[in-house]
C-alpha positions in Angstrom: -3.7 8.4 25.6 -5.7 11.5 26.3 -5.6 12.8 29.8 -2.1 11.3 30.4 1.1 13.2 30.9 3.5 12.8 27.9 6.2 11.0 29.9 3.9 8.7 31.8 4.4 5.7 29.4 8.1 6.1 29.6 8.0 6.3 33.4 5.9 3.2 33.6 8.2 1.4 31.2 11.1 2.3 33.4 9.4 1.0 36.5 8.3 -2.2 34.7 11.8 -2.7 33.3 13.2 -2.7 36.9 10.7 -5.3 38.0 7.5 -3.4 39.1 4.5 -5.6 38.4 2.3 -2.7 39.5 3.7 -0.5 36.7 2.9 -3.3 34.2 -0.7 -3.4 35.5 -1.0 0.3 35.0 0.8 0.3 31.6 -1.3 -2.3 30.0 -4.6 -0.4 29.6 -2.7 2.7 28.5 -0.9 1.1 25.5 -3.4 -1.6 24.7 -5.6 0.5 22.4 -2.6 1.7 20.4 -1.3 -1.9 20.1 -4.7 -3.1 19.0 -4.9 -0.3 16.4 -1.5 -1.4 15.1 -2.6 -5.1 15.0 -5.9 -4.2 13.2 -3.9 -2.3 10.6 -1.7 -5.4 10.0 -4.7 -7.6 9.6 -6.8 -5.3 7.5 -5.7 -6.8 4.2 -6.0 -10.4 5.3 -8.8 -12.8 4.1 -12.2 -12.5 5.9 -11.8 -15.9 7.4 -8.3 -15.2 8.7 -7.9 -17.2 11.9 -5.7 -14.6 13.7 -7.7 -11.6 15.0 -6.3 -8.2 16.2 -7.0 -9.0 19.8 -5.2 -12.3 19.6 -2.3 -10.7 17.8 -2.0 -8.0 20.5 -2.3 -10.5 23.3 0.4 -12.8 21.9 2.7 -9.8 21.2 2.1 -8.5 24.7 2.8 -11.9 26.2 6.1 -12.0 24.3 7.0 -8.5 25.7 6.0 -9.5 29.2 8.0 -12.7 29.1 11.3 -11.0 28.3 13.8 -10.7 31.1 13.9 -7.2 32.5 14.1 -5.0 29.5 15.4 -1.5 30.0 12.9 0.4 27.9 14.4 3.6 26.5 11.1 5.3 25.8 7.6 4.9 24.4 9.0 4.6 20.8 11.4 1.8 21.9 8.5 -0.1 23.4 6.4 0.2 20.2 9.4 -0.8 18.1 9.8 -4.0 20.1 6.1 -4.6 19.9 6.2 -4.1 16.1 9.0 -6.7 15.9 7.0 -9.1 18.0 3.9 -8.7 15.8 6.1 -9.2 12.7 7.4 -12.5 14.0 3.9 -13.6 15.0 2.4 -12.8 11.6 5.3 -14.4 9.7 5.1 -17.6 11.9 1.3 -17.7 11.3 1.9 -17.4 7.5 4.5 -20.1 7.6 2.2 -22.5 9.5 -0.7 -21.7 7.2 1.6 -22.2 4.2 2.8 -25.6 5.5 -0.9 -26.7 5.8 -2.0 -25.3 2.5 0.8 -25.7 0.0 0.4 -23.4 -2.9 -2.4 -21.2 -1.6 -2.2 -17.5 -2.2 -3.6 -16.3 1.1 -0.5 -14.7 2.6 -0.8 -11.4 0.8 -1.0 -8.2 2.7 -1.7 -4.7 1.6 1.1 -2.2 1.2 -0.9 0.7 0.0 -0.2 2.7 3.1 3.6 2.3 3.1 4.0 2.3 -0.7 6.7 -0.3 -0.8 5.6 -2.2 -3.9 4.2 -1.2 -7.2 1.5 -3.9 -6.7 -1.2 -3.3 -4.1 -0.3 -6.4 -2.1 2.8 -8.5 -1.4 3.3 -11.9 0.0 4.1 -11.7 3.7 6.8 -14.4 3.5 8.4 -12.7 0.5 8.5 -9.4 2.5 10.0 -11.3 5.4 12.7 -12.8 3.2 13.5 -9.4 1.7 13.6 -7.7 5.1 16.0 -10.4 6.3 18.3 -9.6 3.3 17.9 -5.9 3.9 18.8 -6.3 7.6 22.1 -7.9 6.5 22.8 -4.9 4.3 21.4 -2.1 6.4 19.9 -2.9 9.8 18.6 0.6 10.3 16.7 0.6 7.0 15.2 -2.8 7.9 14.0 -1.4 11.3 12.5 1.6 9.5 10.5 -0.7 7.2 9.5 -2.8 10.2 8.3 0.2 12.2 6.4 1.7 9.2 4.8 -1.6 8.0 4.3 -3.7 11.1 3.7 -0.9 13.6 2.2 1.8 11.4 4.6 4.4 12.9 4.8 7.9 11.4 8.2 9.1 10.3 8.5 11.1 13.5 7.8 8.0 15.6 10.3 6.1 13.6 12.9 8.8 14.2 12.2 8.8 18.0 12.3 5.0 18.2 15.6 4.8 16.5 17.2 7.9 18.0 17.8 9.6 14.6 16.5 12.9 13.0 13.3 12.9 11.1 15.1 13.9 7.9 17.5 10.9 8.3 14.5 8.6 8.8 12.8 9.9 5.7 15.9 9.6 3.6 16.6 6.0 4.8 12.9 5.1 4.3 13.1 6.3 0.6 16.2 4.2 0.1 14.7 1.1 1.8 11.5 1.4 -0.3 13.5 1.6 -3.6 15.6 -1.4 -2.6 12.5 -3.5 -1.4 10.6 -2.6 -4.6 13.4 -4.1 -6.6 13.6 -7.1 -4.4 9.9 -7.8 -4.4 9.5 -7.2 -8.2 12.4 -9.7 -8.7 10.7 -12.3 -6.5 7.2 -11.9 -8.0 6.5 -14.2 -10.9 5.6 -12.4 -14.2 1.9 -11.6 -14.4 1.2 -11.8 -10.7 
């Protein structure tokens, strides 16, 4: 995003949200590399023969974003939060389809080193999805924070911006969510895994 004015993405999002196809055409190359980096990070821990590549994940997520009826984007952070949710859904759907085809396979594990959720280095993506769904019922903000950190690779400052909260509140909620998820994921994992 070098060479761009700080508010340019927000301005383009506003224009796109009100129906400007020209704004979308201008926005796509600006945000594409950041979306691709997020997708690559999500796929980093997948098997070498994984059928979903970063480019395909970005393209599918972007198509989902484009096909929404006129969204009023609040800012850049809001856009990437919605993109993160789209990528989460795509990855979970992909894991579910793969699981349906390969019952019993252990190829849905993803690394959690960067976000330090679990004691183990990896966690099953479908277990994480189930835990996030339960967390969302208890505390939707904490679930969004996990989603932004894990699926979008956002910094705590970006999380705070996306959710409209202070960085200290985001950090506190992140710590609570990690503790809760660690307990949930440890409870779901069979002994010795």
